[in-house]
PDB file with one MODEL, atoms N, CA, C and O in Angstrom:
MODEL        1
ATOM      1  N   MET A   1      -5.832   7.493  -4.702  1.00  0.00           N
ATOM      2  CA  MET A   1      -4.774   7.894  -3.537  1.00  0.00           C
ATOM      3  C   MET A   1      -3.360   8.108  -3.739  1.00  0.00           C
ATOM      4  O   MET A   1      -2.771   7.119  -4.178  1.00  0.00           O
ATOM      5  N   LYS A   2      -2.851   8.857  -3.591  1.00  0.00           N
ATOM      6  CA  LYS A   2      -1.318   9.324  -3.779  1.00  0.00           C
ATOM      7  C   LYS A   2      -0.612   8.401  -2.467  1.00  0.00           C
ATOM      8  O   LYS A   2      -1.173   8.592  -1.388  1.00  0.00           O
ATOM      9  N   LEU A   3       0.240   7.690  -2.457  1.00  0.00           N
ATOM     10  CA  LEU A   3       1.083   7.057  -1.479  1.00  0.00           C
ATOM     11  C   LEU A   3       2.492   7.501  -1.946  1.00  0.00           C
ATOM     12  O   LEU A   3       3.023   7.178  -3.009  1.00  0.00           O
ATOM     13  N   MET A   4       3.136   8.486  -0.748  1.00  0.00           N
ATOM     14  CA  MET A   4       4.400   8.581  -0.899  1.00  0.00           C
ATOM     15  C   MET A   4       5.009   8.773   0.565  1.00  0.00           C
ATOM     16  O   MET A   4       4.356   9.377   1.416  1.00  0.00           O
ATOM     17  N   PHE A   5       6.293   8.241   0.848  1.00  0.00           N
ATOM     18  CA  PHE A   5       6.921   8.710   2.219  1.00  0.00           C
ATOM     19  C   PHE A   5       8.037   9.241   1.898  1.00  0.00           C
ATOM     20  O   PHE A   5       8.776   8.963   0.954  1.00  0.00           O
ATOM     21  N   SER A   6       8.172  10.192   2.889  1.00  0.00           N
ATOM     22  CA  SER A   6       9.195  11.278   3.117  1.00  0.00           C
ATOM     23  C   SER A   6      10.459  10.611   3.493  1.00  0.00           C
ATOM     24  O   SER A   6      10.330   9.502   4.011  1.00  0.00           O
ATOM     25  N   LYS A   7      11.690  11.082   3.328  1.00  0.00           N
ATOM     26  CA  LYS A   7      12.943  10.325   3.577  1.00  0.00           C
ATOM     27  C   LYS A   7      13.116  10.424   5.197  1.00  0.00           C
ATOM     28  O   LYS A   7      14.050   9.880   5.786  1.00  0.00           O
ATOM     29  N   ARG A   8      12.101  11.185   5.844  1.00  0.00           N
ATOM     30  CA  ARG A   8      12.210  11.264   7.129  1.00  0.00           C
ATOM     31  C   ARG A   8      11.062  10.561   7.979  1.00  0.00           C
ATOM     32  O   ARG A   8      10.810  10.870   9.144  1.00  0.00           O
ATOM     33  N   HIS A   9      10.447   9.652   7.309  1.00  0.00           N
ATOM     34  CA  HIS A   9       9.519   8.685   7.692  1.00  0.00           C
ATOM     35  C   HIS A   9      10.461   7.643   8.609  1.00  0.00           C
ATOM     36  O   HIS A   9      11.518   7.153   8.213  1.00  0.00           O
ATOM     37  N   PRO A  10       9.870   7.418   9.874  1.00  0.00           N
ATOM     38  CA  PRO A  10      10.310   6.737  10.947  1.00  0.00           C
ATOM     39  C   PRO A  10      10.759   5.090  10.206  1.00  0.00           C
ATOM     40  O   PRO A  10      11.693   4.520  10.769  1.00  0.00           O
ATOM     41  N   SER A  11      10.320   4.600   9.384  1.00  0.00           N
ATOM     42  CA  SER A  11      10.158   3.289   8.833  1.00  0.00           C
ATOM     43  C   SER A  11      11.541   3.223   7.837  1.00  0.00           C
ATOM     44  O   SER A  11      12.108   2.137   7.717  1.00  0.00           O
ATOM     45  N   ILE A  12      12.041   4.376   7.156  1.00  0.00           N
ATOM     46  CA  ILE A  12      13.078   4.754   6.541  1.00  0.00           C
ATOM     47  C   ILE A  12      14.422   4.187   7.038  1.00  0.00           C
ATOM     48  O   ILE A  12      15.152   3.387   6.453  1.00  0.00           O
ATOM     49  N   GLU A  13      14.593   4.759   8.218  1.00  0.00           N
ATOM     50  CA  GLU A  13      16.066   4.824   8.998  1.00  0.00           C
ATOM     51  C   GLU A  13      16.479   3.604   9.084  1.00  0.00           C
ATOM     52  O   GLU A  13      15.901   2.777   9.788  1.00  0.00           O
ATOM     53  N   GLY A  14      17.696   3.299   8.267  1.00  0.00           N
ATOM     54  CA  GLY A  14      18.326   1.920   8.343  1.00  0.00           C
ATOM     55  C   GLY A  14      17.707   0.964   7.527  1.00  0.00           C
ATOM     56  O   GLY A  14      18.098  -0.196   7.660  1.00  0.00           O
ATOM     57  N   HIS A  15      16.691   1.238   6.587  1.00  0.00           N
ATOM     58  CA  HIS A  15      16.352   0.299   5.641  1.00  0.00           C
ATOM     59  C   HIS A  15      16.173   0.903   4.032  1.00  0.00           C
ATOM     60  O   HIS A  15      15.150   1.116   3.381  1.00  0.00           O
ATOM     61  N   PHE A  16      17.395   1.052   3.743  1.00  0.00           N
ATOM     62  CA  PHE A  16      18.637   0.493   3.794  1.00  0.00           C
ATOM     63  C   PHE A  16      19.684   1.529   3.601  1.00  0.00           C
ATOM     64  O   PHE A  16      19.468   2.354   2.713  1.00  0.00           O
ATOM     65  N   PRO A  17      20.865   1.629   4.338  1.00  0.00           N
ATOM     66  CA  PRO A  17      21.792   2.591   4.316  1.00  0.00           C
ATOM     67  C   PRO A  17      22.360   2.479   2.849  1.00  0.00           C
ATOM     68  O   PRO A  17      22.642   1.433   2.265  1.00  0.00           O
ATOM     69  N   GLY A  18      22.491   3.988   2.292  1.00  0.00           N
ATOM     70  CA  GLY A  18      22.793   4.153   1.138  1.00  0.00           C
ATOM     71  C   GLY A  18      21.846   3.921  -0.105  1.00  0.00           C
ATOM     72  O   GLY A  18      22.113   4.193  -1.276  1.00  0.00           O
ATOM     73  N   ASN A  19      20.573   3.311   0.436  1.00  0.00           N
ATOM     74  CA  ASN A  19      19.633   2.837  -0.671  1.00  0.00           C
ATOM     75  C   ASN A  19      18.489   2.727  -0.116  1.00  0.00           C
ATOM     76  O   ASN A  19      18.014   1.592  -0.089  1.00  0.00           O
ATOM     77  N   PRO A  20      17.822   3.676   0.397  1.00  0.00           N
ATOM     78  CA  PRO A  20      16.569   3.618   1.113  1.00  0.00           C
ATOM     79  C   PRO A  20      15.315   3.263   0.443  1.00  0.00           C
ATOM     80  O   PRO A  20      14.973   3.889  -0.560  1.00  0.00           O
ATOM     81  N   VAL A  21      14.737   2.492   0.824  1.00  0.00           N
ATOM     82  CA  VAL A  21      13.592   1.614   0.574  1.00  0.00           C
ATOM     83  C   VAL A  21      12.347   1.775   1.548  1.00  0.00           C
ATOM     84  O   VAL A  21      12.581   1.671   2.752  1.00  0.00           O
ATOM     85  N   VAL A  22      11.147   2.001   1.165  1.00  0.00           N
ATOM     86  CA  VAL A  22       9.977   1.872   1.955  1.00  0.00           C
ATOM     87  C   VAL A  22       9.696   0.452   2.234  1.00  0.00           C
ATOM     88  O   VAL A  22       9.488  -0.385   1.356  1.00  0.00           O
ATOM     89  N   PRO A  23       9.702   0.204   3.612  1.00  0.00           N
ATOM     90  CA  PRO A  23       9.371  -1.415   3.896  1.00  0.00           C
ATOM     91  C   PRO A  23       7.892  -1.786   3.349  1.00  0.00           C
ATOM     92  O   PRO A  23       7.082  -0.868   3.220  1.00  0.00           O
ATOM     93  N   ALA A  24       7.581  -2.911   3.075  1.00  0.00           N
ATOM     94  CA  ALA A  24       6.492  -3.297   2.680  1.00  0.00           C
ATOM     95  C   ALA A  24       5.350  -3.395   3.741  1.00  0.00           C
ATOM     96  O   ALA A  24       4.166  -3.398   3.403  1.00  0.00           O
ATOM     97  N   VAL A  25       5.737  -3.470   4.958  1.00  0.00           N
ATOM     98  CA  VAL A  25       4.880  -3.565   5.956  1.00  0.00           C
ATOM     99  C   VAL A  25       4.014  -2.070   6.339  1.00  0.00           C
ATOM    100  O   VAL A  25       2.869  -1.921   6.767  1.00  0.00           O
ATOM    101  N   ALA A  26       5.187  -0.956   5.956  1.00  0.00           N
ATOM    102  CA  ALA A  26       4.721   0.583   5.934  1.00  0.00           C
ATOM    103  C   ALA A  26       3.563   0.724   5.083  1.00  0.00           C
ATOM    104  O   ALA A  26       2.464   1.188   5.386  1.00  0.00           O
ATOM    105  N   ILE A  27       4.065   0.135   3.677  1.00  0.00           N
ATOM    106  CA  ILE A  27       3.135   0.354   2.717  1.00  0.00           C
ATOM    107  C   ILE A  27       1.761  -0.106   2.822  1.00  0.00           C
ATOM    108  O   ILE A  27       0.778   0.620   2.677  1.00  0.00           O
ATOM    109  N   LEU A  28       1.738  -1.583   3.131  1.00  0.00           N
ATOM    110  CA  LEU A  28       0.258  -2.197   3.581  1.00  0.00           C
ATOM    111  C   LEU A  28      -0.267  -1.305   4.330  1.00  0.00           C
ATOM    112  O   LEU A  28      -1.294  -0.714   3.996  1.00  0.00           O
ATOM    113  N   SER A  29       0.518  -1.025   5.732  1.00  0.00           N
ATOM    114  CA  SER A  29      -0.342  -0.193   6.678  1.00  0.00           C
ATOM    115  C   SER A  29      -0.755   1.041   6.465  1.00  0.00           C
ATOM    116  O   SER A  29      -1.489   1.551   7.313  1.00  0.00           O
ATOM    117  N   GLU A  30      -0.421   1.699   5.430  1.00  0.00           N
ATOM    118  CA  GLU A  30      -1.055   2.961   4.728  1.00  0.00           C
ATOM    119  C   GLU A  30      -2.126   2.544   3.920  1.00  0.00           C
ATOM    120  O   GLU A  30      -3.165   3.174   4.113  1.00  0.00           O
ATOM    121  N   LEU A  31      -2.167   1.634   3.047  1.00  0.00           N
ATOM    122  CA  LEU A  31      -3.003   1.200   2.324  1.00  0.00           C
ATOM    123  C   LEU A  31      -4.285   0.486   2.847  1.00  0.00           C
ATOM    124  O   LEU A  31      -5.332   0.338   2.217  1.00  0.00           O
ATOM    125  N   MET A  32      -3.990   0.036   4.221  1.00  0.00           N
ATOM    126  CA  MET A  32      -5.103  -0.548   4.888  1.00  0.00           C
ATOM    127  C   MET A  32      -5.983   0.687   5.653  1.00  0.00           C
ATOM    128  O   MET A  32      -7.213   0.720   5.622  1.00  0.00           O
ATOM    129  N   ALA A  33      -5.244   1.578   6.263  1.00  0.00           N
ATOM    130  CA  ALA A  33      -5.813   2.874   6.710  1.00  0.00           C
ATOM    131  C   ALA A  33      -6.581   3.356   5.735  1.00  0.00           C
ATOM    132  O   ALA A  33      -7.749   3.658   5.980  1.00  0.00           O
ATOM    133  N   TRP A  34      -6.095   3.488   4.602  1.00  0.00           N
ATOM    134  CA  TRP A  34      -6.834   4.404   3.586  1.00  0.00           C
ATOM    135  C   TRP A  34      -8.097   3.539   2.867  1.00  0.00           C
ATOM    136  O   TRP A  34      -9.046   4.065   2.286  1.00  0.00           O
ATOM    137  N   VAL A  35      -7.888   2.121   3.040  1.00  0.00           N
ATOM    138  CA  VAL A  35      -8.804   1.542   2.488  1.00  0.00           C
ATOM    139  C   VAL A  35     -10.040   1.652   3.653  1.00  0.00           C
ATOM    140  O   VAL A  35     -11.181   1.828   3.227  1.00  0.00           O
ATOM    141  N   GLU A  36      -9.843   1.559   4.978  1.00  0.00           N
ATOM    142  CA  GLU A  36     -10.772   1.597   6.370  1.00  0.00           C
ATOM    143  C   GLU A  36     -11.415   3.165   6.015  1.00  0.00           C
ATOM    144  O   GLU A  36     -12.636   3.262   6.139  1.00  0.00           O
ATOM    145  N   SER A  37     -10.803   4.154   5.665  1.00  0.00           N
ATOM    146  CA  SER A  37     -11.387   5.635   5.582  1.00  0.00           C
ATOM    147  C   SER A  37     -12.287   5.573   4.587  1.00  0.00           C
ATOM    148  O   SER A  37     -13.418   6.028   4.758  1.00  0.00           O
ATOM    149  N   GLU A  38     -11.869   4.941   3.294  1.00  0.00           N
ATOM    150  CA  GLU A  38     -12.859   5.096   2.130  1.00  0.00           C
ATOM    151  C   GLU A  38     -14.178   3.916   2.146  1.00  0.00           C
ATOM    152  O   GLU A  38     -15.188   4.039   1.452  1.00  0.00           O
ATOM    153  N   THR A  39     -13.943   2.891   2.993  1.00  0.00           N
ATOM    154  CA  THR A  39     -15.052   2.016   2.880  1.00  0.00           C
ATOM    155  C   THR A  39     -15.959   1.912   4.343  1.00  0.00           C
ATOM    156  O   THR A  39     -17.012   1.289   4.470  1.00  0.00           O
ATOM    157  N   GLY A  40     -15.272   2.674   5.372  1.00  0.00           N
ATOM    158  CA  GLY A  40     -15.901   2.511   6.707  1.00  0.00           C
ATOM    159  C   GLY A  40     -16.062   0.969   7.225  1.00  0.00           C
ATOM    160  O   GLY A  40     -16.925   0.516   7.977  1.00  0.00           O
ATOM    161  N   GLY A  41     -15.036   0.344   6.635  1.00  0.00           N
ATOM    162  CA  GLY A  41     -15.083  -0.884   7.103  1.00  0.00           C
ATOM    163  C   GLY A  41     -13.683  -1.175   7.909  1.00  0.00           C
ATOM    164  O   GLY A  41     -12.934  -0.219   8.107  1.00  0.00           O
ATOM    165  N   GLN A  42     -13.287  -2.593   8.417  1.00  0.00           N
ATOM    166  CA  GLN A  42     -12.258  -2.521   9.164  1.00  0.00           C
ATOM    167  C   GLN A  42     -11.287  -3.694   8.163  1.00  0.00           C
ATOM    168  O   GLN A  42     -11.820  -4.753   7.831  1.00  0.00           O
ATOM    169  N   VAL A  43     -10.002  -3.411   7.789  1.00  0.00           N
ATOM    170  CA  VAL A  43      -9.050  -4.579   7.130  1.00  0.00           C
ATOM    171  C   VAL A  43      -8.989  -5.367   8.116  1.00  0.00           C
ATOM    172  O   VAL A  43      -8.673  -4.814   9.170  1.00  0.00           O
ATOM    173  N   THR A  44      -9.237  -6.824   8.179  1.00  0.00           N
ATOM    174  CA  THR A  44      -9.046  -7.766   9.136  1.00  0.00           C
ATOM    175  C   THR A  44      -7.822  -8.625   8.601  1.00  0.00           C
ATOM    176  O   THR A  44      -7.321  -9.437   9.379  1.00  0.00           O
ATOM    177  N   GLY A  45      -7.430  -8.522   7.612  1.00  0.00           N
ATOM    178  CA  GLY A  45      -6.160  -9.499   6.721  1.00  0.00           C
ATOM    179  C   GLY A  45      -5.895  -8.976   5.331  1.00  0.00           C
ATOM    180  O   GLY A  45      -6.578  -8.262   4.597  1.00  0.00           O
ATOM    181  N   VAL A  46      -4.794  -9.492   5.188  1.00  0.00           N
ATOM    182  CA  VAL A  46      -3.959  -9.524   4.044  1.00  0.00           C
ATOM    183  C   VAL A  46      -4.036 -10.855   3.342  1.00  0.00           C
ATOM    184  O   VAL A  46      -3.300 -11.768   3.720  1.00  0.00           O
ATOM    185  N   LYS A  47      -4.991 -11.048   2.213  1.00  0.00           N
ATOM    186  CA  LYS A  47      -5.125 -12.450   1.322  1.00  0.00           C
ATOM    187  C   LYS A  47      -3.893 -12.567   0.583  1.00  0.00           C
ATOM    188  O   LYS A  47      -3.349 -13.671   0.618  1.00  0.00           O
ATOM    189  N   SER A  48      -3.277 -11.526  -0.165  1.00  0.00           N
ATOM    190  CA  SER A  48      -2.211 -11.602  -0.790  1.00  0.00           C
ATOM    191  C   SER A  48      -1.726 -10.069  -1.226  1.00  0.00           C
ATOM    192  O   SER A  48      -2.441  -9.082  -1.396  1.00  0.00           O
ATOM    193  N   ALA A  49      -0.203 -10.195  -1.359  1.00  0.00           N
ATOM    194  CA  ALA A  49       0.247  -8.846  -1.713  1.00  0.00           C
ATOM    195  C   ALA A  49       1.365  -9.151  -2.604  1.00  0.00           C
ATOM    196  O   ALA A  49       1.962 -10.190  -2.322  1.00  0.00           O
ATOM    197  N   ARG A  50       1.753  -8.547  -3.529  1.00  0.00           N
ATOM    198  CA  ARG A  50       2.760  -8.664  -4.567  1.00  0.00           C
ATOM    199  C   ARG A  50       3.349  -7.569  -4.872  1.00  0.00           C
ATOM    200  O   ARG A  50       2.662  -6.767  -5.504  1.00  0.00           O
ATOM    201  N   PHE A  51       4.674  -7.203  -4.562  1.00  0.00           N
ATOM    202  CA  PHE A  51       5.261  -5.969  -4.769  1.00  0.00           C
ATOM    203  C   PHE A  51       6.319  -6.319  -6.023  1.00  0.00           C
ATOM    204  O   PHE A  51       7.213  -7.147  -5.849  1.00  0.00           O
ATOM    205  N   ARG A  52       6.131  -5.569  -7.395  1.00  0.00           N
ATOM    206  CA  ARG A  52       6.707  -5.792  -8.429  1.00  0.00           C
ATOM    207  C   ARG A  52       7.997  -4.885  -8.369  1.00  0.00           C
ATOM    208  O   ARG A  52       9.042  -5.235  -8.917  1.00  0.00           O
ATOM    209  N   SER A  53       7.884  -3.858  -7.767  1.00  0.00           N
ATOM    210  CA  SER A  53       9.065  -3.017  -7.582  1.00  0.00           C
ATOM    211  C   SER A  53       9.080  -2.535  -6.230  1.00  0.00           C
ATOM    212  O   SER A  53       8.168  -2.734  -5.428  1.00  0.00           O
ATOM    213  N   THR A  54      10.526  -1.659  -5.906  1.00  0.00           N
ATOM    214  CA  THR A  54      10.395  -1.054  -4.688  1.00  0.00           C
ATOM    215  C   THR A  54       9.777   0.159  -4.626  1.00  0.00           C
ATOM    216  O   THR A  54       9.493   0.628  -5.728  1.00  0.00           O
ATOM    217  N   LEU A  55       9.467   0.844  -3.624  1.00  0.00           N
ATOM    218  CA  LEU A  55       9.051   2.069  -3.513  1.00  0.00           C
ATOM    219  C   LEU A  55      10.084   2.910  -2.602  1.00  0.00           C
ATOM    220  O   LEU A  55      10.261   2.597  -1.425  1.00  0.00           O
ATOM    221  N   HIS A  56      10.797   4.060  -3.241  1.00  0.00           N
ATOM    222  CA  HIS A  56      11.842   4.453  -2.426  1.00  0.00           C
ATOM    223  C   HIS A  56      11.243   5.861  -1.699  1.00  0.00           C
ATOM    224  O   HIS A  56      10.111   6.167  -2.073  1.00  0.00           O
ATOM    225  N   PRO A  57      11.743   6.562  -0.914  1.00  0.00           N
ATOM    226  CA  PRO A  57      11.149   7.909  -0.255  1.00  0.00           C
ATOM    227  C   PRO A  57      10.929   8.931  -1.606  1.00  0.00           C
ATOM    228  O   PRO A  57      11.431   8.909  -2.730  1.00  0.00           O
ATOM    229  N   ASP A  58      10.212   9.585  -1.138  1.00  0.00           N
ATOM    230  CA  ASP A  58       9.961  10.610  -2.342  1.00  0.00           C
ATOM    231  C   ASP A  58       9.551  10.594  -3.737  1.00  0.00           C
ATOM    232  O   ASP A  58       9.463  11.476  -4.592  1.00  0.00           O
ATOM    233  N   VAL A  59       9.303   9.224  -3.726  1.00  0.00           N
ATOM    234  CA  VAL A  59       8.520   8.694  -5.067  1.00  0.00           C
ATOM    235  C   VAL A  59       7.068   8.642  -4.843  1.00  0.00           C
ATOM    236  O   VAL A  59       6.771   8.387  -3.676  1.00  0.00           O
ATOM    237  N   CYS A  60       6.026   8.827  -5.702  1.00  0.00           N
ATOM    238  CA  CYS A  60       4.833   8.874  -5.273  1.00  0.00           C
ATOM    239  C   CYS A  60       4.163   7.610  -6.464  1.00  0.00           C
ATOM    240  O   CYS A  60       4.302   7.621  -7.687  1.00  0.00           O
ATOM    241  N   TRP A  61       3.434   6.599  -5.623  1.00  0.00           N
ATOM    242  CA  TRP A  61       2.661   5.767  -6.483  1.00  0.00           C
ATOM    243  C   TRP A  61       1.158   6.299  -6.186  1.00  0.00           C
ATOM    244  O   TRP A  61       0.748   7.010  -5.269  1.00  0.00           O
ATOM    245  N   THR A  62       0.401   5.641  -7.406  1.00  0.00           N
ATOM    246  CA  THR A  62      -1.190   5.915  -6.933  1.00  0.00           C
ATOM    247  C   THR A  62      -1.932   4.535  -6.523  1.00  0.00           C
ATOM    248  O   THR A  62      -1.643   3.442  -7.009  1.00  0.00           O
ATOM    249  N   ALA A  63      -2.667   4.700  -5.809  1.00  0.00           N
ATOM    250  CA  ALA A  63      -3.351   3.530  -5.174  1.00  0.00           C
ATOM    251  C   ALA A  63      -4.632   3.458  -5.639  1.00  0.00           C
ATOM    252  O   ALA A  63      -5.277   4.497  -5.501  1.00  0.00           O
ATOM    253  N   GLU A  64      -5.213   2.494  -6.172  1.00  0.00           N
ATOM    254  CA  GLU A  64      -6.779   2.274  -6.634  1.00  0.00           C
ATOM    255  C   GLU A  64      -7.539   1.176  -6.194  1.00  0.00           C
ATOM    256  O   GLU A  64      -6.926   0.110  -6.255  1.00  0.00           O
ATOM    257  N   ILE A  65      -8.683   1.116  -5.770  1.00  0.00           N
ATOM    258  CA  ILE A  65      -9.592   0.098  -5.281  1.00  0.00           C
ATOM    259  C   ILE A  65     -10.121  -0.337  -6.544  1.00  0.00           C
ATOM    260  O   ILE A  65     -11.057   0.266  -7.069  1.00  0.00           O
ATOM    261  N   GLU A  66      -9.455  -1.585  -7.192  1.00  0.00           N
ATOM    262  CA  GLU A  66     -10.057  -1.879  -8.214  1.00  0.00           C
ATOM    263  C   GLU A  66     -11.174  -3.242  -8.625  1.00  0.00           C
ATOM    264  O   GLU A  66     -11.730  -3.476  -9.698  1.00  0.00           O
ATOM    265  N   GLU A  67     -11.227  -3.958  -7.377  1.00  0.00           N
ATOM    266  CA  GLU A  67     -12.087  -5.194  -7.470  1.00  0.00           C
ATOM    267  C   GLU A  67     -12.656  -5.132  -5.882  1.00  0.00           C
ATOM    268  O   GLU A  67     -12.004  -4.851  -4.877  1.00  0.00           O
ATOM    269  N   ARG A  68     -13.989  -5.462  -5.977  1.00  0.00           N
ATOM    270  CA  ARG A  68     -14.609  -5.979  -4.923  1.00  0.00           C
ATOM    271  C   ARG A  68     -15.499  -7.045  -4.985  1.00  0.00           C
ATOM    272  O   ARG A  68     -16.488  -6.992  -5.717  1.00  0.00           O
ATOM    273  N   SER A  69     -15.226  -8.083  -4.234  1.00  0.00           N
ATOM    274  CA  SER A  69     -15.372  -9.623  -4.139  1.00  0.00           C
ATOM    275  C   SER A  69     -15.999 -10.053  -2.911  1.00  0.00           C
ATOM    276  O   SER A  69     -15.274 -10.755  -2.208  1.00  0.00           O
ATOM    277  N   GLY A  70     -17.204  -9.805  -2.453  1.00  0.00           N
ATOM    278  CA  GLY A  70     -17.679 -10.328  -1.458  1.00  0.00           C
ATOM    279  C   GLY A  70     -17.040  -9.390  -0.283  1.00  0.00           C
ATOM    280  O   GLY A  70     -17.259  -8.179  -0.269  1.00  0.00           O
ATOM    281  N   ASN A  71     -16.239 -10.033   0.693  1.00  0.00           N
ATOM    282  CA  ASN A  71     -15.363  -9.323   1.763  1.00  0.00           C
ATOM    283  C   ASN A  71     -13.942  -8.883   1.347  1.00  0.00           C
ATOM    284  O   ASN A  71     -13.183  -8.319   2.136  1.00  0.00           O
ATOM    285  N   THR A  72     -13.639  -9.154   0.135  1.00  0.00           N
ATOM    286  CA  THR A  72     -12.275  -8.811  -0.480  1.00  0.00           C
ATOM    287  C   THR A  72     -12.066  -7.713  -1.590  1.00  0.00           C
ATOM    288  O   THR A  72     -12.698  -7.686  -2.646  1.00  0.00           O
ATOM    289  N   LEU A  73     -11.079  -6.794  -1.209  1.00  0.00           N
ATOM    290  CA  LEU A  73     -10.946  -5.686  -1.970  1.00  0.00           C
ATOM    291  C   LEU A  73      -9.983  -5.755  -2.641  1.00  0.00           C
ATOM    292  O   LEU A  73      -8.990  -5.979  -1.950  1.00  0.00           O
ATOM    293  N   GLY A  74      -9.675  -5.627  -4.200  1.00  0.00           N
ATOM    294  CA  GLY A  74      -8.296  -5.537  -4.759  1.00  0.00           C
ATOM    295  C   GLY A  74      -7.919  -4.521  -4.858  1.00  0.00           C
ATOM    296  O   GLY A  74      -8.729  -3.760  -5.386  1.00  0.00           O
ATOM    297  N   ILE A  75      -6.547  -3.886  -4.446  1.00  0.00           N
ATOM    298  CA  ILE A  75      -5.763  -2.617  -4.482  1.00  0.00           C
ATOM    299  C   ILE A  75      -4.750  -3.091  -5.663  1.00  0.00           C
ATOM    300  O   ILE A  75      -4.323  -4.228  -5.861  1.00  0.00           O
ATOM    301  N   THR A  76      -4.508  -2.003  -6.327  1.00  0.00           N
ATOM    302  CA  THR A  76      -3.607  -1.471  -7.249  1.00  0.00           C
ATOM    303  C   THR A  76      -2.649  -0.461  -7.306  1.00  0.00           C
ATOM    304  O   THR A  76      -3.132   0.663  -7.442  1.00  0.00           O
ATOM    305  N   CYS A  77      -1.417  -0.528  -7.240  1.00  0.00           N
ATOM    306  CA  CYS A  77      -0.608   0.903  -7.326  1.00  0.00           C
ATOM    307  C   CYS A  77      -0.091   0.834  -8.231  1.00  0.00           C
ATOM    308  O   CYS A  77       0.023  -0.271  -8.762  1.00  0.00           O
ATOM    309  N   ARG A  78       0.388   1.839  -8.747  1.00  0.00           N
ATOM    310  CA  ARG A  78       1.181   2.533 -10.217  1.00  0.00           C
ATOM    311  C   ARG A  78       2.098   3.383  -9.818  1.00  0.00           C
ATOM    312  O   ARG A  78       2.066   4.004  -8.755  1.00  0.00           O
ATOM    313  N   ASP A  79       3.029   3.447 -10.737  1.00  0.00           N
ATOM    314  CA  ASP A  79       3.869   4.580 -10.901  1.00  0.00           C
ATOM    315  C   ASP A  79       4.207   4.884 -12.319  1.00  0.00           C
ATOM    316  O   ASP A  79       4.916   4.174 -13.031  1.00  0.00           O
ATOM    317  N   GLN A  80       3.573   6.125 -12.704  1.00  0.00           N
ATOM    318  CA  GLN A  80       3.347   6.661 -13.864  1.00  0.00           C
ATOM    319  C   GLN A  80       2.792   5.622 -15.002  1.00  0.00           C
ATOM    320  O   GLN A  80       3.147   5.552 -16.179  1.00  0.00           O
ATOM    321  N   GLY A  81       1.691   4.734 -14.219  1.00  0.00           N
ATOM    322  CA  GLY A  81       1.057   3.964 -15.159  1.00  0.00           C
ATOM    323  C   GLY A  81       1.789   2.501 -14.801  1.00  0.00           C
ATOM    324  O   GLY A  81       0.984   1.571 -14.861  1.00  0.00           O
ATOM    325  N   ARG A  82       2.768   2.219 -14.541  1.00  0.00           N
ATOM    326  CA  ARG A  82       3.388   0.839 -14.700  1.00  0.00           C
ATOM    327  C   ARG A  82       2.554   0.332 -13.265  1.00  0.00           C
ATOM    328  O   ARG A  82       2.285   1.122 -12.360  1.00  0.00           O
ATOM    329  N   VAL A  83       2.239  -0.968 -13.239  1.00  0.00           N
ATOM    330  CA  VAL A  83       1.711  -1.544 -12.043  1.00  0.00           C
ATOM    331  C   VAL A  83       3.013  -1.981 -11.095  1.00  0.00           C
ATOM    332  O   VAL A  83       3.864  -2.774 -11.497  1.00  0.00           O
ATOM    333  N   THR A  84       3.048  -1.358  -9.794  1.00  0.00           N
ATOM    334  CA  THR A  84       4.071  -1.682  -8.850  1.00  0.00           C
ATOM    335  C   THR A  84       3.790  -2.553  -7.765  1.00  0.00           C
ATOM    336  O   THR A  84       4.646  -3.198  -7.160  1.00  0.00           O
ATOM    337  N   MET A  85       2.346  -2.557  -7.489  1.00  0.00           N
ATOM    338  CA  MET A  85       2.169  -3.450  -6.566  1.00  0.00           C
ATOM    339  C   MET A  85       0.565  -3.816  -6.705  1.00  0.00           C
ATOM    340  O   MET A  85      -0.209  -2.992  -7.192  1.00  0.00           O
ATOM    341  N   SER A  86       0.123  -5.096  -6.247  1.00  0.00           N
ATOM    342  CA  SER A  86      -1.322  -5.329  -5.936  1.00  0.00           C
ATOM    343  C   SER A  86      -1.196  -6.126  -4.547  1.00  0.00           C
ATOM    344  O   SER A  86      -0.209  -6.735  -4.135  1.00  0.00           O
ATOM    345  N   ALA A  87      -2.549  -5.954  -3.880  1.00  0.00           N
ATOM    346  CA  ALA A  87      -2.983  -6.808  -3.016  1.00  0.00           C
ATOM    347  C   ALA A  87      -4.474  -7.004  -2.895  1.00  0.00           C
ATOM    348  O   ALA A  87      -5.288  -6.257  -3.439  1.00  0.00           O
ATOM    349  N   LYS A  88      -4.796  -8.062  -2.142  1.00  0.00           N
ATOM    350  CA  LYS A  88      -6.264  -8.372  -1.885  1.00  0.00           C
ATOM    351  C   LYS A  88      -6.159  -8.271  -0.314  1.00  0.00           C
ATOM    352  O   LYS A  88      -5.382  -8.915   0.392  1.00  0.00           O
ATOM    353  N   LEU A  89      -7.123  -7.308   0.115  1.00  0.00           N
ATOM    354  CA  LEU A  89      -7.280  -7.188   1.488  1.00  0.00           C
ATOM    355  C   LEU A  89      -8.543  -7.857   1.849  1.00  0.00           C
ATOM    356  O   LEU A  89      -9.386  -7.855   0.952  1.00  0.00           O
ATOM    357  N   ILE A  90      -8.872  -8.439   2.975  1.00  0.00           N
ATOM    358  CA  ILE A  90     -10.064  -8.641   3.586  1.00  0.00           C
ATOM    359  C   ILE A  90     -10.680  -7.855   4.399  1.00  0.00           C
ATOM    360  O   ILE A  90     -10.160  -7.638   5.494  1.00  0.00           O
ATOM    361  N   LEU A  91     -11.872  -7.274   4.071  1.00  0.00           N
ATOM    362  CA  LEU A  91     -12.576  -6.505   4.729  1.00  0.00           C
ATOM    363  C   LEU A  91     -13.807  -6.982   5.629  1.00  0.00           C
ATOM    364  O   LEU A  91     -14.640  -7.759   5.160  1.00  0.00           O
ATOM    365  N   GLU A  92     -13.900  -6.484   6.965  1.00  0.00           N
ATOM    366  CA  GLU A  92     -15.062  -6.697   7.638  1.00  0.00           C
ATOM    367  C   GLU A  92     -15.997  -5.324   7.739  1.00  0.00           C
ATOM    368  O   GLU A  92     -15.569  -4.261   8.190  1.00  0.00           O
ATOM    369  N   ARG A  93     -17.312  -5.525   7.254  1.00  0.00           N
ATOM    370  CA  ARG A  93     -17.967  -4.226   7.446  1.00  0.00           C
ATOM    371  C   ARG A  93     -18.346  -3.844   8.918  1.00  0.00           C
ATOM    372  O   ARG A  93     -18.591  -4.755   9.709  1.00  0.00           O
ATOM    373  N   ARG A  94     -18.391  -2.829   9.229  1.00  0.00           N
ATOM    374  CA  ARG A  94     -18.662  -2.289  10.865  1.00  0.00           C
ATOM    375  C   ARG A  94     -20.331  -1.990  10.941  1.00  0.00           C
ATOM    376  O   ARG A  94     -20.840  -1.589  11.988  1.00  0.00           O
TER     377      ARG A  94
ENDMDL
END
């Protein structure tokens, strides 16, 4: 999946003036919606999330489901091959 936020996205305004950054909660929200559409399950929690760099508006990250263990999914995001974020999401099957 490609993950990119426009400069016009409502979460960008005021975060931060002069150096806009996509808030982590907006990134996680998009990832959770994507995982739910891909798996048919419901994300019920975030076990862990590690941001190694910031996501700026109009910059594209790619996201992949890389690990499945029981009810936990491992997600990795990259920018030009470099890992930028990783998360473990708790998934409940519907």
